[in-house]
N, C-alpha and C positions, 0 to 999 in steps of 0.2 A: 813069096808069100803064097800060101795055098789059094786056089781060085774060089773055094767055097766061102771065104771071108769077103764080104762085099763092102764093109765099112771098116777100114783099118784103124781109124782113130777110136771108134767105139771099142774095137777089140782090145787094143793096147791099153786104153783107159781102164777097161774092165779087168784086165790082167793085173794092172798095178793096184786097183782097189781090192781085188781078191787077195793079193800078196800081203798088203798092209793089214787088211781085216783079219786074215788068218794069223799073221804075226802077233797082232794084239791078243787074239784068243789064246795062242800058244804061250805067250809071255804071262798072261793072266792066270794060267793054270797053276802057277806056283803060289798063288795067294788064295785066301779064304773067299769063297763066293758069297756066302750069306744068303739072305732071302730078299724078296722085293721090299718088305717092310723094314728090314734091318740089313742093309747092303754092306757087304764086305769089300775089301780093296780090289777084288777081281771083278766085281759086278759091272761097274761102269765100262772098263775097257773090253770086257767080254761081250756085253750087249752092243756097244758101238762097233766093235770089230765084226761081230756077226752081221749087223746092219750094213756095214761097209762092204763086206764080202757078198751079201745078197745083191746090193746095188751093182757091184762089179759083175756078178753072174748075169744079171739082167742086161748089162751093157754088152757082155760077150755074146749072149744069145741074140740080142738085137743086131749085132754086127753081121750075123749070117743072113738077115732078111732085109736090112735097110741099105739102099744103094748109096754109095759115096758121092757127094756132090762136088767137093773140092779135093784135090790130091793132098796127101799128107805132106806137110811142109818139113823144113829142115829142123833138126834138133837144136833148140835154142841154148847153146853152150854159154854164151856171154851172159844171157839173162839168168840162167841157173847159177852161175858163179856169183853174180851180183846179189841175188836173193840169199844164197848161202853166206856170202860175205856180210850181209846185213845181220843175219842171225849170229854169226861169230862175233861181230862187233857188239851186238847186244849182250852176249854172254861175257865179253871182256869188260864192257863199260858199266854193267849194272851194279857191281859192288863199289868200284872206285869213283865212278862218275854219277851214280844215282839213276833212278828210274827215268827222269826227264832226259838226260843225255843218251841213255841206252835206247829209249823208244824213238827219240828224234833220229838217231843214227840209223836204227833199223828201218824206219819209214822212208827216210830220204835215200839211203843206199838201195833199198829194194825198189823204190819208185824209179830209179835210174834204169831199171831193167825194162821198163815199158817203152814201147816205140812212140807213145803219146806223152812222154815225160815233158813236164813244163814246171819250172821253178815257181811260177806264179800260182799254180794250183797245188803243187806238192807241199809247199811250206804250210799253208793254212790247214791242209789235211793232216800233216804231221803234228801240228800244234793241237788240233782237235783230238786226235787219237792219243796224244801224250796226256792231255788234260783228262780225257776219259779214263785212261789207264791209272792215273794218280787217284782219281775219285773212286774207281772200282776196287783196285787192288790194295791201295794203302788206306784210304779213308773208310770204305764200306767193309772190306774183308779183313782189314787190319794186318796185312802181311808185313813182316818185319823187313821192309825195304826202305832205303832212304830216298827221299824225293830228289835231293841234291847231295851227291856223295862227297867224301873227304877230299877228293881231288879239287873240288870247286868250293871248299870251305864249309861243307855241310855237315 
Protein backbone atom coordinates (compact mmCIF):
# COMPACT_ATOMS: atom_id res chain seq x y z
CA UNK A 1 0.00 0.00 0.00
CA UNK A 2 1.41 3.42 -0.84
CA UNK A 3 2.79 5.29 2.17
CA UNK A 4 0.78 8.48 1.50
CA UNK A 5 -2.41 6.66 2.56
CA UNK A 6 -2.48 7.01 6.34
CA UNK A 7 -5.86 5.40 7.09
CA UNK A 8 -6.50 2.30 4.99
CA UNK A 9 -10.03 1.66 6.30
CA UNK A 10 -11.19 5.12 5.24
CA UNK A 11 -9.49 4.74 1.88
CA UNK A 12 -11.10 1.41 0.97
CA UNK A 13 -14.48 2.44 2.38
CA UNK A 14 -14.35 5.54 0.21
CA UNK A 15 -13.39 3.54 -2.87
CA UNK A 16 -16.36 1.19 -2.34
CA UNK A 17 -18.75 4.14 -1.82
CA UNK A 18 -17.47 5.86 -4.96
CA UNK A 19 -17.84 2.64 -6.96
CA UNK A 20 -21.47 2.04 -5.93
CA UNK A 21 -22.37 5.72 -6.22
CA UNK A 22 -21.03 5.98 -9.75
CA UNK A 23 -22.67 2.65 -10.66
CA UNK A 24 -26.06 4.03 -9.56
CA UNK A 25 -25.51 7.17 -11.62
CA UNK A 26 -24.46 5.21 -14.71
CA UNK A 27 -27.39 2.79 -14.42
CA UNK A 28 -29.78 5.71 -13.90
CA UNK A 29 -28.69 7.34 -17.14
CA UNK A 30 -30.89 4.90 -19.09
CA UNK A 31 -34.04 6.38 -17.51
CA UNK A 32 -35.83 9.71 -17.65
CA UNK A 33 -34.47 12.15 -15.04
CA UNK A 34 -37.49 14.46 -14.75
CA UNK A 35 -37.38 17.53 -12.51
CA UNK A 36 -37.34 18.09 -8.76
CA UNK A 37 -41.09 18.73 -8.83
CA UNK A 38 -41.87 15.83 -11.15
CA UNK A 39 -39.21 13.21 -10.58
CA UNK A 40 -38.53 10.56 -13.18
CA UNK A 41 -37.28 7.04 -12.44
CA UNK A 42 -33.64 8.15 -12.70
CA UNK A 43 -33.91 11.01 -10.22
CA UNK A 44 -33.71 9.09 -6.94
CA UNK A 45 -30.84 6.70 -7.84
CA UNK A 46 -28.89 9.51 -9.49
CA UNK A 47 -29.16 11.85 -6.52
CA UNK A 48 -28.42 9.10 -3.98
CA UNK A 49 -25.58 7.76 -6.11
CA UNK A 50 -24.11 11.25 -6.34
CA UNK A 51 -24.35 11.74 -2.58
CA UNK A 52 -22.79 8.33 -1.97
CA UNK A 53 -19.92 9.14 -4.34
CA UNK A 54 -19.33 12.48 -2.58
CA UNK A 55 -19.23 10.75 0.82
CA UNK A 56 -16.77 8.25 -0.66
CA UNK A 57 -14.60 11.04 -2.04
CA UNK A 58 -14.55 12.71 1.39
CA UNK A 59 -13.49 9.41 2.98
CA UNK A 60 -10.70 8.92 0.44
CA UNK A 61 -9.41 12.47 0.96
CA UNK A 62 -9.64 12.04 4.73
CA UNK A 63 -7.57 8.85 4.50
CA UNK A 64 -4.56 10.93 3.40
CA UNK A 65 -4.62 13.09 6.54
CA UNK A 66 -6.07 10.99 9.39
CA UNK A 67 -3.71 8.61 11.18
CA UNK A 68 -4.83 4.99 11.54
CA UNK A 69 -5.38 3.97 15.17
CA UNK A 70 -5.98 0.23 14.68
CA UNK A 71 -4.62 -1.93 11.90
CA UNK A 72 -7.00 -3.16 9.24
CA UNK A 73 -8.41 -6.53 10.28
CA UNK A 74 -9.07 -9.61 8.25
CA UNK A 75 -11.72 -9.72 5.56
CA UNK A 76 -14.84 -11.21 7.16
CA UNK A 77 -15.57 -13.99 4.67
CA UNK A 78 -17.88 -16.03 6.93
CA UNK A 79 -19.87 -12.94 7.89
CA UNK A 80 -20.26 -11.82 4.26
CA UNK A 81 -21.46 -15.29 3.27
CA UNK A 82 -24.03 -15.33 6.10
CA UNK A 83 -25.44 -11.91 5.17
CA UNK A 84 -25.58 -12.91 1.49
CA UNK A 85 -27.26 -16.18 2.46
CA UNK A 86 -29.87 -14.21 4.40
CA UNK A 87 -30.66 -12.11 1.33
CA UNK A 88 -30.86 -15.19 -0.90
CA UNK A 89 -33.17 -16.89 1.61
CA UNK A 90 -35.37 -13.80 1.63
CA UNK A 91 -35.62 -13.88 -2.16
CA UNK A 92 -36.41 -17.60 -2.12
CA UNK A 93 -38.97 -17.44 0.71
CA UNK A 94 -40.88 -14.23 -0.01
CA UNK A 95 -43.24 -15.75 -2.61
CA UNK A 96 -43.84 -19.20 -1.19
CA UNK A 97 -43.43 -18.52 2.51
CA UNK A 98 -44.69 -14.96 2.68
CA UNK A 99 -43.18 -11.81 4.09
CA UNK A 100 -43.13 -13.05 7.70
CA UNK A 101 -41.03 -16.14 6.93
CA UNK A 102 -38.74 -14.24 4.55
CA UNK A 103 -37.98 -11.37 6.94
CA UNK A 104 -37.52 -13.70 9.92
CA UNK A 105 -35.05 -15.81 7.93
CA UNK A 106 -33.21 -12.73 6.69
CA UNK A 107 -32.90 -11.25 10.17
CA UNK A 108 -31.85 -14.43 11.99
CA UNK A 109 -29.35 -15.68 9.40
CA UNK A 110 -27.82 -12.22 9.06
CA UNK A 111 -27.64 -11.87 12.84
CA UNK A 112 -25.51 -15.04 12.95
CA UNK A 113 -22.78 -13.00 11.24
CA UNK A 114 -22.30 -10.85 14.35
CA UNK A 115 -19.66 -11.81 16.89
CA UNK A 116 -22.16 -10.64 19.55
CA UNK A 117 -24.94 -12.94 18.30
CA UNK A 118 -27.38 -14.07 20.97
CA UNK A 119 -30.68 -15.87 20.36
CA UNK A 120 -32.26 -14.07 23.31
CA UNK A 121 -31.86 -10.66 21.67
CA UNK A 122 -31.99 -11.70 18.01
CA UNK A 123 -35.44 -13.29 18.09
CA UNK A 124 -37.26 -10.25 19.57
CA UNK A 125 -35.47 -7.95 17.11
CA UNK A 126 -36.44 -10.23 14.21
CA UNK A 127 -40.07 -10.28 15.40
CA UNK A 128 -40.08 -6.47 15.69
CA UNK A 129 -38.57 -5.92 12.24
CA UNK A 130 -41.01 -8.46 10.78
CA UNK A 131 -44.00 -6.68 12.33
CA UNK A 132 -42.67 -3.34 11.13
CA UNK A 133 -42.17 -4.71 7.61
CA UNK A 134 -45.72 -6.07 7.47
CA UNK A 135 -47.15 -2.77 8.71
CA UNK A 136 -45.12 -0.60 6.34
CA UNK A 137 -44.94 -2.63 3.15
CA UNK A 138 -48.25 -4.50 3.16
CA UNK A 139 -50.62 -2.37 5.25
CA UNK A 140 -49.34 1.20 4.63
CA UNK A 141 -47.90 0.92 1.11
CA UNK A 142 -50.23 -1.83 -0.11
CA UNK A 143 -47.55 -3.91 -1.82
CA UNK A 144 -48.94 -7.12 -3.30
CA UNK A 145 -47.10 -9.45 -0.91
CA UNK A 146 -48.69 -12.17 1.18
CA UNK A 147 -48.12 -12.02 4.91
CA UNK A 148 -48.10 -15.82 5.12
CA UNK A 149 -47.45 -17.58 1.84
CA UNK A 150 -49.06 -20.65 0.24
CA UNK A 151 -46.44 -22.97 1.75
CA UNK A 152 -47.92 -22.23 5.17
CA UNK A 153 -51.57 -22.18 4.13
CA UNK A 154 -51.80 -18.43 3.40
